C-alpha positions as CSV (number, residue, x, y, z in Angstrom):
1,X,153.2,100.0,83.4
2,X,149.7,98.5,82.6
3,X,149.5,94.6,82.4
4,X,146.2,92.9,81.4
5,X,145.4,89.9,83.6
6,X,142.9,87.5,81.8
7,X,140.9,85.6,84.4
8,X,138.6,84.0,81.8
9,X,139.7,81.9,78.7
10,X,139.8,83.8,75.6
11,X,137.2,81.6,73.9
12,X,134.5,82.6,76.5
13,X,135.1,86.3,75.7
14,X,134.2,85.9,72.0
15,X,131.8,83.0,72.4
16,X,128.6,83.1,70.4
17,X,127.4,79.5,71.5
18,X,124.5,80.1,74.2
19,X,125.6,76.9,75.8
20,X,129.2,78.1,76.2
21,X,128.0,81.5,77.7
22,X,125.7,79.9,80.0
23,X,128.5,77.7,81.3
24,X,130.8,80.8,81.7
25,X,128.2,82.6,83.7
26,X,126.9,79.6,85.4
27,X,130.3,79.3,86.9
28,X,130.5,82.8,88.3
29,X,128.9,83.8,91.6
30,X,127.7,87.3,92.4
31,X,129.2,88.7,95.6
32,X,125.7,89.5,97.1
33,X,124.6,85.9,96.8
34,X,127.8,84.5,98.5
35,X,126.7,84.7,102.0
36,X,123.3,83.2,101.1
37,X,125.1,80.2,99.2
38,X,127.4,79.6,102.2
39,X,124.4,79.5,104.4
40,X,122.7,77.1,102.2
41,X,125.9,74.9,102.1
42,X,126.1,75.1,105.8
43,X,122.6,74.2,106.3
44,X,122.8,71.3,103.8
45,X,126.0,70.1,105.6
46,X,124.4,70.1,109.2
47,X,121.1,68.4,108.0
48,X,123.3,65.5,106.7
49,X,121.1,65.1,103.5
50,X,122.3,65.6,100.3
51,X,118.7,65.9,98.9
52,X,117.9,68.7,101.3
53,X,121.1,70.5,100.1
54,X,120.1,69.9,96.5
55,X,116.5,71.1,96.9
56,X,117.6,74.1,98.6
57,X,120.1,75.1,96.0
58,X,117.6,74.3,93.3
59,X,115.0,76.6,94.9
60,X,117.7,79.3,95.3
61,X,118.8,79.1,91.8
62,X,115.2,79.0,90.5
63,X,114.4,82.2,92.6
64,X,117.4,84.0,91.4
65,X,116.9,83.2,87.7
66,X,113.1,83.1,87.4
67,X,112.7,87.0,87.3
68,X,114.8,87.0,84.2
69,X,112.8,84.6,82.4
70,X,110.0,87.0,81.0
71,X,112.8,89.5,80.0
72,X,114.4,86.8,77.9
73,X,111.3,85.4,76.5
74,X,109.8,89.0,75.6
75,X,112.6,91.4,75.2
76,X,110.4,94.2,75.0
77,X,109.4,94.0,78.4
78,X,113.0,95.4,79.2
79,X,112.4,98.6,77.6
80,X,111.2,100.3,80.7
81,X,114.5,99.3,82.4
82,X,116.4,100.4,79.6
83,X,114.4,104.0,79.9
84,X,115.1,104.0,83.6
85,X,118.9,103.3,83.0
86,X,119.0,106.2,80.3
87,X,117.2,108.6,82.7
88,X,119.6,107.5,85.6
89,X,122.6,107.8,83.7
90,X,123.1,111.7,84.2
91,X,121.7,111.4,87.6
92,X,124.5,109.1,89.2
93,X,124.5,111.2,92.4
94,X,120.8,109.9,92.9
95,X,121.9,106.3,92.9
96,X,124.8,107.3,95.2
97,X,122.2,108.6,97.8
98,X,120.1,105.4,97.4
99,X,123.2,103.4,98.2
100,X,124.0,105.5,101.2
101,X,120.6,105.1,102.5
102,X,120.7,101.5,102.0
103,X,124.2,101.4,103.6
104,X,122.8,103.2,106.6
105,X,119.8,100.8,107.0
106,X,122.0,97.7,106.9
107,X,124.1,99.5,109.7
108,X,121.0,100.4,111.6
109,X,119.6,96.6,111.4
110,X,123.0,95.2,112.6
111,X,124.2,97.6,115.3
112,X,120.8,99.2,116.8
113,X,119.1,97.3,119.6
114,X,115.1,97.7,119.0
115,X,115.0,97.8,122.9
116,X,116.5,101.0,123.1
117,X,113.9,102.5,120.6
118,X,111.0,101.1,122.2
119,X,110.8,103.7,124.9
120,X,110.1,101.5,127.6
């Protein structure tokens, strides 16, 4: 009944070459970044300038990856994150509550009119 669907080439799954790994990860897009990327592509298209589009995508890529640079240069900086992950593992309900709160805040921001809450 179970059938494995391989979406990545087999060599990528066992690659030890950092350039090949970088290529594999570079061709992926996180779901949360898709709307921002589509907005950047749309803005670049409307501006009509390839340079503007290149600069916007470059700044976005730099801002997305720059926070990871210190963690890759000094791996010991990631220890607090590892400890936090170990602490949160048995407390998955806490993460669930945080995500429910974030979902409510997104709903509130999208569907609630500030004028209705101003009291005037």
